[in-house]
C-alpha positions in Angstrom: -57.3 -130.8 -75.6 -58.8 -130.4 -79.1 -62.2 -131.6 -80.2 -61.3 -134.1 -82.9 -64.5 -133.5 -84.9 -64.5 -129.7 -85.5 -62.5 -127.2 -87.4 -60.7 -124.8 -85.2 -59.4 -121.3 -86.1 -56.4 -119.7 -84.4 -54.6 -116.4 -84.6 -50.9 -116.5 -85.2 -48.6 -115.4 -82.4 -48.0 -111.6 -82.8 -44.4 -112.1 -83.9 -45.4 -114.6 -86.6 -48.0 -112.2 -87.9 -45.4 -109.4 -88.2 -43.0 -111.9 -89.8 -45.6 -112.9 -92.4 -46.5 -109.3 -93.2 -42.8 -108.8 -94.2 -42.5 -112.1 -96.0 -45.7 -112.1 -98.0 -44.9 -108.7 -99.6 -41.4 -109.6 -100.5 -40.2 -110.4 -104.0 -36.8 -111.9 -104.3 -34.7 -113.4 -107.1 -33.7 -116.2 -104.7 -37.1 -117.0 -103.3 -36.7 -120.6 -104.6 -35.0 -121.3 -101.3 -38.5 -122.0 -99.8 -38.2 -125.4 -101.5 -34.9 -126.1 -99.9 -36.5 -125.3 -96.5 -39.4 -127.6 -97.1 -37.1 -130.5 -98.2 -34.8 -129.9 -95.2 -37.8 -130.0 -92.9 -39.0 -133.3 -94.5 -35.5 -134.7 -94.1 -35.5 -133.8 -90.4 -38.8 -135.5 -90.0 -37.4 -138.7 -91.6 -34.4 -138.5 -89.3 -36.7 -138.2 -86.3 -38.7 -141.2 -87.2 -35.6 -143.4 -87.8 -34.4 -142.4 -84.3 -37.9 -143.0 -82.7 -37.9 -146.5 -84.2 -34.8 -147.5 -82.3 -36.7 -147.5 -79.0 -40.2 -148.2 -80.3 -40.3 -151.5 -82.3 -43.9 -150.6 -83.5 -42.4 -147.9 -85.7 -39.7 -150.0 -87.3 -41.8 -150.8 -90.3 -42.7 -147.2 -90.8 -39.0 -146.3 -90.7 -38.3 -148.4 -93.8 -38.0 -146.8 -97.2 -38.0 -143.3 -95.9 -38.2 -140.8 -98.8 -39.3 -137.3 -99.8 -41.6 -136.9 -102.8 -42.5 -133.8 -104.8 -45.6 -133.5 -106.9 -46.7 -130.8 -109.3 -50.3 -130.2 -110.5 -50.0 -127.7 -113.4 -53.8 -127.4 -113.7 -54.4 -126.4 -110.2 -51.0 -124.6 -109.9 -49.9 -126.5 -106.8 -46.6 -127.9 -105.6 -46.5 -130.4 -102.8 -43.6 -131.8 -100.7 -44.4 -135.0 -98.8 -42.5 -137.3 -96.5 -43.1 -140.5 -94.6 -41.3 -139.3 -91.5 -42.4 -138.7 -87.9 -45.4 -136.5 -88.7 -47.2 -134.1 -86.4 -49.9 -134.2 -83.8 -52.5 -131.5 -83.1 -50.2 -130.1 -80.4 -47.2 -130.2 -82.7 -49.0 -128.2 -85.3 -49.9 -125.5 -82.8 -46.4 -125.3 -81.4 -44.5 -125.6 -84.7 -46.7 -123.7 -87.2 -48.3 -121.1 -85.0 -45.6 -119.6 -82.9 -41.9 -118.8 -82.9 -41.0 -120.6 -79.7 -37.5 -119.0 -79.4 -36.0 -116.3 -77.2 -34.8 -113.2 -79.0 -38.0 -113.1 -81.1 -38.3 -109.3 -80.7 -34.8 -108.7 -81.8 -35.4 -111.0 -84.8 -38.4 -109.0 -85.9 -36.6 -105.7 -85.5 -33.7 -107.1 -87.6 -36.1 -108.1 -90.3 -37.5 -104.6 -90.5 -34.1 -103.0 -90.6 -32.6 -105.4 -93.1 -35.3 -105.9 -95.7 -32.8 -106.6 -98.4 -31.9 -109.9 -96.7 -35.3 -111.0 -95.3 -34.8 -114.6 -96.5 -31.4 -114.9 -94.9 -32.6 -113.7 -91.6 -35.7 -116.0 -91.7 -33.5 -119.0 -92.3 -31.0 -118.0 -89.7 -33.7 -117.8 -87.1 -35.0 -121.3 -88.0 -38.5 -120.5 -89.2 -37.9 -121.2 -92.9 -41.4 -122.8 -93.3 -42.9 -119.3 -93.3 -40.9 -118.4 -96.4 -43.5 -120.5 -98.3 -45.8 -117.5 -98.2 -43.5 -115.6 -100.6 -44.7 -118.0 -103.4 -48.1 -119.3 -102.1 -51.3 -117.6 -101.2 -52.4 -120.7 -99.3 -50.5 -123.5 -97.6 -52.0 -126.8 -96.5 -50.3 -129.2 -94.2 -51.8 -132.7 -94.0 -50.1 -134.8 -91.4 -50.3 -137.8 -89.1 -47.9 -138.5 -86.3 -46.2 -142.0 -86.3 -47.9 -144.3 -83.8 -51.1 -142.2 -83.7 -54.5 -142.8 -85.3 -55.6 -139.2 -86.0 -54.6 -137.1 -88.9 -54.9 -133.3 -89.1 -55.1 -130.6 -91.8 -53.4 -127.3 -91.0 -54.2 -124.5 -93.4 -53.5 -120.7 -93.7 -53.3 -117.9 -96.2 -50.6 -116.3 -94.2 -52.7 -113.3 -93.3 -53.1 -113.6 -89.5 -55.0 -116.8 -88.9 -54.7 -120.6 -89.5 -57.0 -123.5 -89.0 -56.6 -127.1 -87.8 -59.2 -129.7 -88.5 -59.5 -133.5 -88.5 -58.5 -135.1 -91.8 -57.7 -138.5 -93.5 -54.2 -139.8 -94.2 -53.5 -143.5 -94.4 -49.8 -143.3 -93.3 -47.6 -141.4 -91.0 -45.8 -138.3 -92.3 -46.6 -134.9 -93.8 -47.7 -133.4 -97.1 -47.1 -129.7 -97.5 -49.2 -128.3 -100.4 -48.5 -124.8 -101.8 -51.3 -123.1 -103.8 -49.0 -120.9 -105.9 -49.4 -117.2 -106.5 -49.8 -116.1 -110.1 -46.3 -114.7 -110.2 -44.9 -118.0 -108.9 -46.2 -120.4 -111.5 -42.6 -121.2 -112.5 -42.5 -123.5 -109.4 -45.1 -125.7 -111.0 -42.7 -126.6 -113.8 -40.8 -129.9 -113.7 -37.6 -128.4 -115.1 -37.5 -125.6 -112.5 -38.2 -127.8 -109.6 -35.6 -130.4 -110.8 -33.0 -127.6 -111.1 -33.7 -126.3 -107.5 -33.4 -129.7 -106.0 -30.1 -130.4 -107.8 -28.8 -127.0 -106.7 -29.9 -127.1 -103.0 -30.7 -130.6 -102.0 -28.2 -133.0 -103.7 -26.7 -133.8 -100.2 -30.0 -134.9 -98.6 -29.4 -138.5 -97.3 -33.0 -139.6 -98.2 -34.2 -140.0 -101.8 -35.9 -136.8 -103.1 -38.2 -137.9 -105.9 -40.2 -136.1 -108.6 -42.6 -138.7 -109.8 -40.5 -141.8 -110.3 -37.3 -139.9 -110.8 -34.8 -139.6 -107.9 -33.2 -136.2 -108.1 -30.3 -136.6 -105.6 -27.6 -139.0 -104.7 -29.3 -139.8 -101.4 -26.1 -140.6 -99.6 -24.6 -139.0 -96.5 -22.2 -136.4 -97.7 -19.9 -136.8 -94.8 -19.2 -140.4 -95.7 -17.6 -139.4 -99.0 -13.9 -138.4 -99.3 -13.3 -134.7 -98.9 -11.5 -134.6 -102.3 -14.8 -135.6 -104.0 -16.9 -132.8 -102.4 -17.0 -129.3 -104.0 -17.1 -126.1 -102.0 -20.6 -125.6 -103.3 -21.7 -129.0 -102.0 -20.3 -128.2 -98.6 -22.1 -124.9 -98.6 -25.4 -126.4 -99.4 -25.0 -129.1 -96.8 -24.2 -126.4 -94.2 -27.3 -124.5 -95.2 -29.4 -127.6 -95.0 -28.1 -128.8 -91.6 -28.2 -125.4 -89.9 -31.1 -123.8 -91.9 -28.8 -120.9 -92.6 -28.4 -118.8 -95.7 -24.9 -117.5 -95.2 -21.6 -118.9 -96.5 -19.6 -121.0 -94.0 -16.6 -119.1 -92.7 -14.6 -122.4 -92.4 -15.2 -126.1 -93.1 -13.7 -128.9 -91.1 -14.2 -132.4 -92.5 -12.3 -135.1 -90.6 -12.3 -138.9 -90.2 -10.7 -140.3 -87.1 -9.8 -143.9 -86.9 -8.2 -145.5 -83.8 -9.5 -146.0 -80.2 -12.7 -144.2 -81.1 -13.8 -144.0 -84.7 -15.9 -141.0 -85.8 -16.4 -138.7 -88.7 -17.1 -135.0 -88.3 -18.3 -132.4 -90.8 -18.3 -129.1 -89.0 -18.8 -125.5 -90.1 -18.1 -122.2 -88.6 -20.8 -119.6 -89.8 -19.8 -116.3 -91.2 -22.6 -114.5 -89.3 -23.6 -115.0 -85.7 -26.8 -117.1 -85.2 -29.6 -115.3 -83.3 -29.5 -117.7 -80.3 -25.7 -117.4 -79.8 -26.2 -115.8 -76.4 -29.4 -117.6 -75.4 -29.4 -118.7 -71.8 -29.6 -122.4 -72.7 -26.3 -122.2 -74.7 -27.4 -125.2 -76.9 -25.2 -127.0 -79.3 -26.5 -127.3 -82.9 -24.2 -130.1 -84.0 -26.2 -133.2 -84.9 -25.0 -136.6 -83.6 -25.4 -139.7 -85.8 -24.6 -143.3 -85.1 -23.9 -145.2 -88.3 -25.7 -142.5 -90.3 -28.8 -142.7 -88.0 -29.7 -139.4 -86.4 -29.7 -139.5 -82.6 -29.7 -135.9 -81.2 -29.0 -132.3 -82.0 -28.8 -130.3 -78.7 -26.6 -132.4 -76.5 -23.9 -130.5 -74.6 -22.0 -133.8 -74.2 -20.8 -133.7 -77.8 -19.8 -130.0 -78.2 -18.8 -127.8 -75.3 -20.9 -124.7 -74.8 -18.1 -122.4 -75.7 -18.1 -123.9 -79.2 -21.8 -123.6 -79.7 -21.4 -121.5 -82.8 -20.4 -124.7 -84.6 -22.9 -126.3 -87.1 -22.7 -129.7 -88.8 -22.7 -133.3 -87.8 -20.7 -136.0 -86.0 -21.2 -139.6 -86.9 -19.6 -142.5 -84.8 -19.5 -146.2 -85.5 -18.5 -146.8 -81.8 -21.7 -145.7 -80.1 -24.6 -148.0 -79.6 -27.6 -147.4 -81.8 -29.8 -147.9 -78.7 -28.1 -145.1 -76.8 -30.7 -142.7 -75.3 -30.3 -139.0 -75.0 -30.1 -139.5 -71.2 -27.4 -142.1 -71.5 -25.3 -139.8 -73.6 -24.5 -137.8 -70.5 -22.4 -140.6 -69.0 -21.1 -142.3 -72.2 -17.3 -142.5 -72.0 -17.0 -143.0 -75.7 -18.8 -139.7 -76.4 -16.6 -137.9 -73.9 -13.5 -139.0 -75.9 -15.1 -137.9 -79.1 -15.9 -134.5 -77.5 -12.3 -134.0 -76.4 -11.0 -135.1 -79.8 -13.3 -132.7 -81.7 -12.6 -129.8 -79.3 -8.8 -130.2 -79.8 -9.2 -130.4 -83.5 -11.3 -127.2 -83.7 -8.9 -125.3 -81.5 -6.0 -126.6 -83.8 -7.9 -125.4 -86.9 -8.5 -122.0 -85.3 -4.8 -121.6 -84.4 -3.8 -122.4 -88.0 -6.3 -119.8 -89.3 -5.2 -117.2 -86.8 -1.6 -117.7 -87.9 -2.0 -117.9 -91.7 -4.9 -115.5 -92.2 -5.0 -113.0 -89.3 -7.4 -110.6 -91.1 -9.9 -113.4 -91.8 -9.5 -114.6 -88.2 -10.3 -111.1 -86.9 -13.7 -111.4 -88.6 -14.3 -114.7 -86.8 -13.1 -113.2 -83.5 -15.5 -110.3 -83.8 -18.4 -112.7 -84.3 -17.5 -115.5 -81.8 -14.6 -114.4 -79.6 -16.9 -113.5 -76.6 -18.3 -117.1 -76.7 -14.9 -118.8 -77.2 -13.5 -117.0 -74.1 -16.1 -118.8 -72.0 -13.9 -121.8 -72.4 -11.2 -120.0 -70.3 -13.5 -120.3 -67.4 -15.1 -123.7 -68.1 -12.3 -125.9 -69.6 -9.3 -125.9 -67.3 -7.7 -128.8 -69.2 -7.6 -126.9 -72.5 -7.3 -123.4 -71.1 -3.8 -122.9 -72.5 -4.9 -124.0 -76.0 -7.9 -121.7 -75.9 -5.7 -118.8 -74.7 -3.5 -119.2 -77.7 -6.4 -118.5 -80.1 -7.8 -115.6 -78.1 -7.4 -112.1 -79.5 -7.8 -108.7 -77.8 -8.2 -105.1 -78.7 -5.5 -102.8 -77.3 -4.5 -99.1 -77.2 -2.0 -99.7 -80.0 -3.8 -99.8 -83.4 -7.1 -101.2 -84.5 -5.9 -104.8 -85.1 -6.7 -107.4 -82.4 -3.6 -109.1 -80.9 -2.6 -112.2 -79.0 -1.0 -112.2 -75.6 2.2 -113.4 -77.2 2.1 -110.3 -79.5 1.6 -108.1 -76.4 4.5 -109.7 -74.5 6.8 -109.4 -77.5 6.4 -105.6 -77.6 6.5 -104.8 -73.9 8.5 -101.7 -72.9 11.8 -101.9 -71.2 11.2 -102.1 -67.5 7.6 -103.2 -67.9 6.8 -106.2 -65.7 3.1 -106.7 -66.2 0.5 -107.2 -68.9 -1.9 -104.2 -68.3 -5.6 -104.3 -69.1 -8.8 -102.3 -68.5 -12.2 -104.0 -68.4 -15.6 -102.4 -68.9 -19.0 -103.0 -70.5 -18.7 -100.5 -73.4 -15.8 -100.7 -75.8 -15.9 -97.1 -76.8 -16.0 -95.9 -73.2 -13.2 -98.2 -72.2 -11.0 -96.8 -74.9 -11.6 -93.3 -73.7 -11.1 -94.0 -70.0 -8.9 -91.4 -68.0 -7.1 -94.4 -66.4 -5.3 -94.9 -69.7 -3.7 -91.4 -69.8 -0.4 -92.1 -68.0 0.0 -95.4 -69.9 -0.5 -93.7 -73.3 2.0 -91.0 -72.3 4.6 -93.7 -71.6 3.7 -95.6 -74.7 2.6 -98.6 -72.6 0.1 -100.8 -74.4 -3.1 -101.7 -72.5 -5.6 -104.4 -73.4 -9.1 -103.2 -73.8 -11.6 -105.8 -72.6 -15.3 -105.2 -73.0 -17.0 -108.6 -73.2 -19.2 -109.7 -70.3 -17.1 -112.8 -69.8 -13.8 -111.0 -69.5 -13.9 -110.3 -65.7 -14.6 -114.0 -65.1 -11.8 -115.6 -67.1 -9.4 -113.1 -65.5 -10.1 -114.8 -62.2 -8.6 -118.0 -63.7 -5.8 -116.6 -65.9 -3.7 -114.4 -63.8 -0.4 -114.6 -65.7 1.0 -115.4 -69.2 4.6 -116.3 -69.9 5.5 -115.4 -66.4 4.0 -111.9 -66.7 1.1 -111.1 -64.3 -2.1 -109.6 -65.8 -2.8 -106.3 -63.9 -5.9 -104.1 -64.1 -5.1 -100.4 -64.5 -8.2 -99.6 -62.4 -6.9 -101.4 -59.4 -3.9 -100.6 -57.2 -1.1 -98.2 -57.8 0.0 -97.4 -61.3 3.8 -98.1 -61.0 5.0 -96.6 -64.2 8.3 -95.1 -62.8 10.4 -98.0 -63.9 9.2 -98.0 -67.5 11.4 -96.0 -69.8 10.0 -93.6 -72.4 11.6 -91.1 -74.7 8.8 -88.7 -73.9 9.4 -88.7 -70.1 9.6 -85.2 -68.5 11.8 -84.8 -65.4 9.6 -82.1 -63.9 6.4 -84.1 -64.1 6.0 -84.7 -60.4 7.2 -81.3 -59.1 3.7 -80.4 -57.8 3.1 -83.7 -56.1 4.3 -82.5 -52.7 1.9 -79.6 -52.8 -1.1 -81.9 -52.7 -0.6 -82.9 -49.0 -2.8 -80.1 -47.7 -5.5 -80.6 -50.3 -5.6 -84.3 -49.6 -6.1 -83.7 -45.9 -9.1 -81.4 -46.7 -10.6 -83.9 -49.1 -10.2 -86.9 -46.8 -11.9 -85.0 -43.9 -14.7 -83.8 -46.1 -15.4 -87.0 -48.0 -15.0 -89.3 -45.0 -16.3 -92.9 -45.7 -17.4 -92.0 -49.2 -13.8 -92.9 -50.3 -11.2 -95.4 -49.0 -8.3 -93.0 -49.6 -7.3 -89.9 -51.5 -3.9 -90.0 -53.3 -1.8 -88.3 -55.9 -2.1 -90.1 -59.3 0.7 -91.3 -61.6 -1.8 -92.6 -64.2 -3.5 -89.3 -65.0 -2.2 -86.7 -67.4 -5.2 -84.9 -68.8 -8.1 -85.6 -66.4 -8.2 -84.1 -62.9 -9.4 -87.2 -61.0 -10.3 -90.9 -61.3 -11.6 -93.6 -59.0 -9.7 -96.9 -58.6 -10.0 -100.1 -56.5 -7.4 -100.4 -53.9 -4.8 -103.2 -54.2 -6.5 -106.4 -53.0 -10.0 -105.1 -53.5 -12.4 -106.2 -56.2 -11.9 -104.6 -59.5 -14.3 -101.8 -60.4 -15.9 -103.5 -63.4 -16.4 -106.9 -61.7 -18.1 -105.1 -58.8 -20.4 -103.3 -61.2 -21.3 -106.6 -62.9 -22.0 -108.4 -59.7 -24.2 -105.5 -58.4 -26.2 -105.5 -61.6 -26.9 -109.3 -61.3 -27.9 -109.0 -57.6 -24.8 -111.0 -56.5 -23.4 -108.1 -54.5 -25.4 -105.5 -52.5 -22.8 -103.1 -51.3 -19.4 -102.3 -52.9 -16.2 -101.2 -51.3 -15.3 -97.5 -51.2 -12.9 -96.5 -53.9 -9.6 -94.6 -53.9 -9.9 -91.1 -55.3 -6.7 -90.2 -57.3 -5.8 -86.5 -58.0 -3.8 -85.4 -61.0 -1.0 -83.1 -59.5 -0.4 -81.5 -63.0 -4.0 -80.5 -63.7 -4.7 -76.8 -63.3 -7.9 -77.3 -61.3 -6.0 -79.5 -58.8 -3.0 -77.1 -58.7 -5.2 -74.1 -57.9 -7.2 -76.1 -55.3 -3.9 -77.2 -53.7 -2.7 -73.6 -53.4 -6.1 -72.6 -51.8 -5.8 -75.6 -49.4 -2.5 -74.1 -48.0 -4.6 -71.2 -46.4 -5.1 -71.2 -42.6 -8.9 -71.6 -42.9 -8.8 -74.4 -45.5 -10.6 -76.8 -43.1 -13.7 -74.5 -43.2 -13.4 -73.4 -46.8 -16.8 -74.0 -48.4 -15.5 -74.0 -51.9 -12.9 -76.7 -51.1 -15.6 -78.8 -49.6 -17.9 -78.4 -52.6 -14.9 -79.1 -54.9 -14.2 -82.4 -53.1 -17.7 -83.7 -53.7 -17.8 -82.3 -57.3 -14.6 -84.0 -58.2 -15.7 -87.3 -56.7 -19.0 -87.0 -58.6 -17.1 -86.2 -61.8 -15.0 -89.4 -61.3 -18.2 -91.4 -60.8 -19.8 -89.9 -64.0 -16.8 -90.9 -66.1 -17.1 -94.4 -64.6 -20.7 -94.6 -65.8 -22.0 -94.7 -62.2 -25.1 -93.0 -60.8 -24.6 -89.9 -58.6 -25.3 -90.5 -54.9 -27.2 -87.1 -54.7 -27.9 -85.4 -58.0 -29.6 -82.4 -56.4 -26.6 -81.7 -54.2 -24.3 -82.1 -57.3 -26.4 -79.5 -59.2 -26.4 -77.1 -56.2 -22.6 -77.4 -55.7 -22.0 -76.9 -59.5 -24.1 -73.8 -59.5 -22.2 -72.3 -56.5 -18.8 -73.0 -58.1 -19.9 -71.6 -61.4 -21.3 -68.4 -59.8 -18.0 -67.8 -58.0 -16.0 -68.4 -61.2 -18.1 -65.8 -63.0 
């Protein structure tokens, strides 16, 4: 605990120091957004006090007449933003204004360094907009007192590596942030400039924002107004306020539902992925209000985890104001609201996908991997989710639906074929695709982490089974193609002797050795046998420690490849069983198949030795 009588000095967390180095030296035409960030933070503090007062009667009086007040001192060149909200304790100051307590911090800093042209946008996207004040101020003071506590504190920093916290005097709860403006930022000490910024960025704030005695905003909740009365610009600024973002919303959904459960929602889909999209906690960032009183922001009981990219608010008249965050988990009314909102969002996505497929492709690139999690988690809405899923395929660069795929299946084709892997580029170049491409058979290219898991739940579509091309036989004989060659399998019978040699030499390292119908250009590939775990799923489970030992794979040989043809001829000799070159070739080809799969070699030194021997004989 802190000594309440002394001034303490702290160093910023390393990442904050790096952030401030970037921010402080940046000059941007839109740096006025620092004021929007401060007003948004003040609004959040007021929301939190109003919620705290619901369960703590002692705070009820403090929660009356909540407001945000701006003050300008032209003589001392300062601008202050004050609120009578929840305030901060000593511990809150340390946690909130000294660190970036979020995962992905390293990636955030690297992104800042790489994208200096949009430093402000990245700062807002990561939720640390307070630090943008150092673009315009050479010192920032934060005087604060937490509601219900006696002590007040003064946090102060010049943004150059350190900050101090000391006891102070404040006669009411809340916070005052005072900016000591830089010489090149004196414009922000002008009434007209500040008034214009608030009108531009903070009109939608639901608490009065005052400059002196003048209230600068409408101070009404934007979601309570009819959609026809709200401009696109107003929607955008509310989105930026509620999500602390700087991008444009990709889509806006403003709905009022009246019936068994009354609620209003104003939801936004961002145009750029938030930094915490794949954070392990998978938090929702849609705020829950009851009769315009803020209740919670991170409950999974309002928005399913697979829609966590949504931003905005939900306000219900049918929930109790006294509902606690714990009670939300079992509230049946909230469960009905969640279902209603989820169906509405999926319906909106379906419309967008149908009417504007190119725009939808942008959404899918950003959030498709998250949305597909719903195929695993939400059995009740699985069919609706599948309708709005899109997939890359071997035919063209556009993503397609499963309905698109089925609609253009070849004559004689009975299955929806796919290949799954961890790298999109490698998946698209896999040798397993060769025979399918030769037949003109489309294959879905799946490279998201979640793909293998939803495929355990979705095994067919429109009566067509989904079949991995890296598992089981590639039965392409029944599929017609104008490019088919009648002599394609003439060499298949000649592989019998070679297969016997390879099986004897490789032993338990493979489950079987077979001629391949899927290869046209590569000599070999590895597949999972029918009924065994698919190759990519096994790789994922091994990586996460959920599987120690995988099943041996089937080695397929391409009967039309010159290397295989020559080895097959050699295997017809009477001494094939003791032929050292054939034995080395068996291991080399198995290792080649492993390399193509991205797997580690069982014995790199033996691979190098065998390769040297074969090359020497060839020369």
